[in-house]
N, C-alpha and C positions, 0 to 999 in steps of 0.2 A: 153612105153611112146607114147603119141599121136604125129602124124606128126607135128601138129601145135607147140607143145611144143619143138620138136626137132629143128624145123626151128628157133624158138626164141633163140636157143643157138648159132646159126650161127652169127658171128660178122657182124654187119651192117644190119642184116635182119629187125630189127624194124625200123631202119632209112629208109630203102628202102620202107617199107610198109607205113611209114609216107609220103614219097614223092609221092607215088601212090595216097594216100588219098588226098593230097593237089592238085594234078593234077585233080582229080575228082571234088574237091571243086571248082576249077577255071572253070571247064567246065560245071558243073551242080549245080543247087541250092540244097545244102545240100546232095550231092552225088546222088540225085534222077535223074535218066536218063530220066524220064518223064518230067523233068523241066530243059531244056537246058538254059544256060545263053545266053542272047541276047547281041551280040557284038555291041559296040558303044552306049550302053544305060545304064541307071541306073537300076540295078537289086536289088530288095528288097529280101534279103534272109530271109526265115522264116522256122521254123521247121515243117516238115511233114514226118512221117514215110513212106518209099516207099510202094506203093500199099495199103496204109491204108487211112481211112477216115480222113478228116480234123479235127483238134482241133481248135475250133472257136477262142480262144484267140490268137493262132498263125496266123491263116489265116486272121485275121483282120489287120495284119501289112501292107500288100500291099494295102488293101482297104482304110485304113485311110490315107496312103501316097497319094493315088490317090485323095482322098477327099481334102486334103490340096493343092495338085497341082492344082486342078480345082479352088479352092478358090483363089489361088494366080495367076491364069491364066498362069501356066507354061506348056510349050509344050515339048513333046519328040523330041529331036534333036539328030542326029547322031554325036557322039563325042567320048570321051574316054569311055571305059567299066568301069563302077563304080559298087561297091558292097556296099550295105547299110543294116544296121540293124535298126529296129524300135521297134515294140512291142515285148516284151518277155525277159526272163532271159537268154539271148543268147550271151552276150559279150564274155564269156570264151570259146565259141565254135568256134570262128573265127580262120580260118586257112589261111586267106589272109588279106591284108589291107582292112579295112572297114571304112565307114562313120557311126557313131553312133548317132542316134537321138531317145532319150527316152528309150533306152534299159537298162537292168539291169544285175547285177551279180546274180547268182543263189543261191549259198550256202556260208556259213561263211568261209569254207575252200577251196573255188574255187581257182584254179590256173589260173593266168592271161595268156592270149595268148602271144606268142612271134611274134607279127606282129605289123604293124603301125596302129594306130587307130586315125581317125580324128573325135574327139568327139564334138558334137554340144550340146547335152543335154543327161542326164541320168535319169533313173526312180526316183532315190532318193539319199539322202546324204550318205547312207551306200555304195552304188555302187561307188559314187565319191571318198569316202575315200579309198576304195580298189584300185581304179585305180591310185589315187595320190600316194599311198604307193608304187605302182609299176612303178612310174615315168612317168605315162601318164599325159598329160595336159588335164584338165577337167574343163570346165566352170561351173558356178553355175546356170545352167538352169536345173530345175527338172520337172518331170511329165511323167506319162505313157501316150503315145499317145491315148490310148482308152478313156481318159478323154475328148477328142475332139469330140467324137461321137455325143453328143447332139447338137453341133453346125451345124451338117450336116445331121443328120437323126432324124426325129421326129416320133416316134412310137405312137401307140394307148396307152394312159396312163390310160384308164378306168380300175379301180381296179377289175379285174375279179377273182383274185386268192388270197386267204387268206395268203398263204405263198408258197415259192418255195425253194427247196433244190438242191444244186449243189455240188457234190463231185469233187475233182480232178479226172480226168478220170482214173487214176490208182487205184482209190479207189471207183469206182462206186458201186461195188458189196458189199461194206461194209455198205451200207445204208439198213436198215431193209425193207423187202418187204411191210410192212404196210404203208410205205411212198411213194411207187412207183408212185402213181398217182400225187404226188406233187414234184416228182424228175425229173429234166431234166439233160441231159448229155452235156458236152462241145464237145463231138465228133459228130460234125455236120457241114455241109457246109452252112446250113441255118442261116446265121448270123443275118438276119433281124428277123426271127422267134425267135431266141434266145433272142435278145434284146427286142422284143415285149413282150415276156413272163415275163422278169424281170421287165420291165417298168409297166406292168399291174398287178404286185404283190404288196401286202401290206407289205411284209416282206420277206427278202432273207437270207437264211442260207447257207453259202458256204465255202467249203474247197479249192475251185478254186480261185486263186487270181483275175482272170478276171471276175469271177462271182461277187466278191466284188466290183471291180473297176467299172464295167458297171452299177451295181445296184446303187452305190453311185453317179455316174456321172449323173444319171437320177433322183436323189433325193429319191431313195427307201431305207428305213432303212435296214441295213444289219449287220450281225454278222459273224465273222470268226468261222468256225467249226473245231474242233481239229481232222481233218483227213487231215493232211498237206502233201504237196509235199516236204518232207525232213525237214530241220530245219526252223526256223522262219525268216531267213535272208531276203528273198525277200518280205515277208509280212511286216516286220518292215520297210524295205526300202520304200515301198509304203506309209505306214501310216505316217512315219516320214516326207516324202515329203509334206504331207498335214498338217503338224504341230501337229499331234496327236501321242503322245508317250505312253499314257495309253491305251493299246490295250485290248479290251474285247474279250475273246475267250470262246465259248461254248464247254464244254466237250462232249456234245452229242446233238442230235436233240431234245431229250426229254427236256433237260435243256433249250435249246433255245426257244422251244415252250411254256414252262411253264413260263419263266421269260420275254420273249419278249424284251430282252435287245438288244441294237444296239449301234454302234459308233455314236457320234455326227456328223452332216453333215460336209462336207468338207468346211472349212472356207475360204480357199484361192483358190477355184476352178477357179475363173476368172483369177487370176494371173498365175496359172499353165497353163491354156489354152493359155493365152497371151504369156507366155514365150515359149511354144511349137511352136506356130505360128512364133514368132520372131526368134527362133533358127533353124527353118526348113532350111535344106541345099539347098535353091533354086538356089544357084550358080551352082549346078550340072546340071541344065537344062538351064542355061542362056548362 
């Protein structure tokens, strides 16, 4: 029997391991020792695998928060150490008390965290339902904060590309080599380049949720590719927040290119953007 398995048989071992992880969580952003928490400031937690390249959908979280802070003229002030979630399906990962602004639940069967959550907005109604079922107070403010990007960053929208394919980063290799020239990865720190590519495409085929969200935020027709990150929960959560429940999914890149179907434009984009700005936790900086 492996040493790790033997240790798990010791009463209290798993509990002690959990305590160690929580201490790391409190000291570092997502256990990553390269990202120490700033004491007396608001720390935006976002997922990044240690010593790995950024995933653009995750790294946009602190970027969008900074954009809104500048828009609202909020200044960093020394005060309490705060922890905040914004973009991402990250709510269930919390191991400390968090302020939630626009985050979502990942899977249908996700287990809610046993911490205090100060919820200002969530990605969509399915996330709210899960949280309310678990006795969290959750206001009816919806929207993924990436929907705010067009308010603050205006890329080149000249249509240079007929189409762009984005897989979830865990499924990049499942796209046929014949489409490689038209495929981009979410594994990049160049968030402006990523947005520029989508905004200058005529059509986006994406298994990445933030590929869909960013494309649609900039008015680019997009379709969900059936190379998903788990079940449909987070995708439905986003689409339902936009009032669209008849979700179109392409079974393959070939099907998407042949039929060129896409979801209708976001009908309530301005409301979602307004709600996100209104629900932003500016009191953390005041």
